[in-house]
N, C-alpha and C positions, 0 to 999 in steps of 0.2 A: 587108599592112600594115593595110589597111582592116579586115580580119577581126579581127586582134588587137585594134584599137580598139574594135571592137563588143562582143568579149569582156570587156574590161576595164571597159566603160561602167557595168553594175551596181555595181561595187566603187566607183565615184566617188560614186553615189547613196547607198550604205551609209555610208561614211565621214562625210559631213556629218551624217546623222542620228544616228551614235553620238556624234559630238563635240557635237551639239546636246543630247543627253540628258544632263540635270544629275544630279548625285549626290543620293541622299536625305539630307535634313538630319539633324543631330545636335544635341541640346539637352543642356546641362550640367544644367539644373533645368527641369522643366515642371510649375509649379503648376496644379491643377485647381480648378473651382469647387466641387467637393464637398468640399474641404478637404485632399485628398490631394496629395502632392508627389512626383513621379519624379524619380530621380536618373540621370544618364548615359542619357539616352533616344536610341536610335537608330530613325528611321522604316524600316520593312521595306516597308511597302505603304500606298499611298494609296487609300482606298475612299471612294464617294460620302457614307458616313454615318459616317466616322471614320477612325482611323489604327491599323494594325498597328504595334506598336513592340516594342523589346527595350530593357528598362532594367535597373538594376543588382540588382534583387530578382526577375528573372523577364521573362516576355514575355505579351503579350495585346492586346487591342483596346481602344482608348480611343474610346467614342462622342463625336460632335460635340458631344452637349449639355454634357459637362463640360469641353470644351475653353475655353482662354481666348480673349477675342474678338480678340486680334492673331493667334493661329494660326488661328483660323476664317477671319479676313479673308485671310490669307496663302495659304491653300488653297482659297479659294472656295467653301467648304462653304455650302450652304442647305437648308433643311427640306423643300422639295418634292423635289429629287433625291434626298435621303435617304429620304424615305419610299417614293418609287417603287423605289429600289434594293433595299430592304428587303422589299417585297412581292414582287419578283421572286425574291429569294433564297428567300424562304418557299415561293414556288410550285415553284421548282426543287427544292427539298428535299422538299417532299411528293410531287412526281413520281417522285423517285428512290426514295423509301420505297414508293410504290404499284407502281412497277417490281420492286423486291425482294419484295414481297408476291406479285405475280402469278408471277414466277419460282419462288417457294417452293412456290405451289399447283401449278404445273405439274410441279415434280419430285414432289410428293407424289401428284399425279394418276397419274403413270407408275409409281409404286410399288406393288406388289401389295397386296392386301388383307391378307393374312397379315402381311406385313412392317409395315403401318401398325399393325395390332392389336398386334404385338409392340413396336413403339415406344412405343405408349400404355402398355402393360403395364411397360415398364422405365421410363418417365417416373412413373408413379404409385409403382412400388416405391421409387425414389429419394426421392420426395417423402415417403413414409410413414417411411422410415428416418431422414431428417432431423428429422421430427417426434418420432420415438420417442427419437432421441438428443439432442434439444434444441439442434441447431445450424441450425434452419430460419430463413430470413430471410423474413419475411411479403411484404416488398414485391418481392422477387426472384421468390420462387416465384409470386405473383399475377400479375406481370407475364408469366412464361414460360406459365403456365395460360391466360391470356387470349389470348395470341398464338396459342397451339395450337388453342384454341376457334376463333378466327377462320379459321385455316388448314384445319382439318378440316371447318368448314362451307361455306367456299367450294369444297372439293374434293369435297362430296357425301356427307361422311360424317358426318352429323347423330347415328349413334349414338354414335360416339366423341367427339364434342363434347358430347353430354348427359352422357357419364360425366366428362368433365373438368370440366363445369360443375358437376355435384354435389360433386366434390371441391373445387372452389374454394368454393362455398358452405359446406362443412364448415370448411374452413381459415378462413373469414371469421369464422364463429361462435367457433371456438376462440380465435382472436386477439381478439374482443371480450371474452369471458370470461377469458381468462388474465391480462391486464395487472390487471383489477379484483381478482382473487384475489391476486395477489402485492403489490399495494397494500395490501390490508387486512392481509396477513401483515407487511407492513413497517410499518404503523402500529401492530399489536399488539406487535411487537418494540420499538419506539421508546417507547411508552407504558410497557411494563414496564421499559425502561432508566431512563425519567424517574423512575418511582416508586422503583427501587432507589438512583438518585443522590439523590432526596431523603431517603431513609432513611439513607443514609451521611453526609449533610450534617448531619442532625438529630443522629446519633450522635457526630459529631465536636464539635459545638457542646456537647453535654452531657457530653462525657469530661472527668473531673478532671484537674488536672495530673500529668503523670508524672513520679515521683521515681525516680532511680537512684542507688542506694547506691554510693559509690566512695570509700571511706575514706582517711585518710591512713595511709601504710603504716608499719608496724611489724613487724618479724621474728618470725614465729612459728617457722619452721625455715629452714635454708639456703636453700630454694628457694620458699617459701611467703610472700606479705605479704598482709596485710589492712588494709583502709582504710575506716572506716565514716563518712567525710563524705558527707552526700547531695548531690545536685545537682538543682536545680530546672531541668526543661525546660518552657517555657510551651507551652501549647496555645492556638490561636486562639480567642478569646471567653472566655478565663478570666484575671483579672488575676494579676500577680506577687505574691507575699509581700512584705510592707513590709521585712522584715529579712532578709538572708542568714543561714541557719541556722549556728551556731557548731559547730565540729567539738569532739571530746572532748579533743582534744590538738593542740599546734601541728604544722604540716606538717613531714614529714621527708623529706628527699631530694628535694623538688620544690618550686616556689613555690607561694604559696597561689592557691586558686582566685578568679577575678574574679567580683565580685557586680555584679549590674546597676546602672547609673548612677543616683545618688540613693538608694541604699539604705545602712544603716548597719550595720556589722558589731560585734556586741558582743564585747568582750574575752574571751579564752580564759583560764580559770584552771585550771591543773593542781593536782588534790586533792594534799595532802600524803601523803608516803609513809608506809604503816604496815606493820609487820611481820606476816605471815601467822601462822596457828595452827601450832602445833607437835604432832607426833603421835609417840607411842612407837614405836621401831622395835628389832628384834632385832640390828641391825648395820649398818654402813655401806651405803649404797645408792648407785646412780648419780646421783641428784639431791643426795645430801648424803654425799659419801664421808668427812667428817671427824666424823660422828656416832660417839661412842664405843660400844662393845658393851655390852650390859647382861648381867650374869651371872644365869642362871637357876639356882634351887636344884636340887640332886640329887636325884633319885627313887630311893628304896630299892626293890630289886627282890627278890621273895620267893624265899628258898633252897629248891631243889627238889633232893632226894636223887638221886643218878644210879641209873639202872636196869640192873641187869645182866642179861646175856642168856647162857644156857647154850649152847654151840655143839652141835648135832646129833650123835648116836653114829652113826658109819658102820662097819657090820660088816667084818671083816678076811676075806679070802678064806683058806680052808684050803688047806694045801699036800699 
């Protein structure tokens, strides 16, 4: 019984500790001093220099400098502890990065010289292919070259580091000259575009009013209509005519055209009908089937005596 009690004793220490641990707080709205406002904020972790939270629009860390005063007081934040913790975190990250570089140098040192040279050749080939294809990202390429130069220098391969350093300088020069050339080209294209737009605007302002002839329809044939009433279409910068132009005849088959407000439409006067000229004809035609036929005088033909032709003599065969 005593042994069982000793075995269960640690459990009684763990239960009060778990019960004493408070759940992490939740905020419906958390206004910050920089003007932002986080909604539905769940605190995930409390650090000496701020809170790691998850909110309605994502997750991240909120530093203590932007937290409201009541939240700072609630979690007992102070600037001294925050500065010490940040310095320790920076030191820890630097040490981890240094250990990573040392491990990379050890792996590179253990690699054969021929394999190192092959790695450099492949790296340079990929770099030049990206430069030729126009898909090179200068920031990423420069970072990769700088790290490779540091590793090869620490591994004792100054020859390979020097080759990569030359490639880095060449890449830097091209990146310096390339944007300037592209900017000059863009400026020239924009200047030409502005000149063309100014010329188009001048032509539009000086263009006379456009007149489209759309006459009042009258029948020419069963399937053709003609309408000679002009329509004035205004052009920006040119005034409209004072009067709406009259048509040669009243509109037929459709309502009259609307004139601009304030204009006066002169009355349309149809000219009186007059008969057209008549022309002599030998008989009725399609246009005038009732025209009488005019008798033409007979023409005397000369009398020609008939010509008689003697048939040829054919000899008879003897019996």
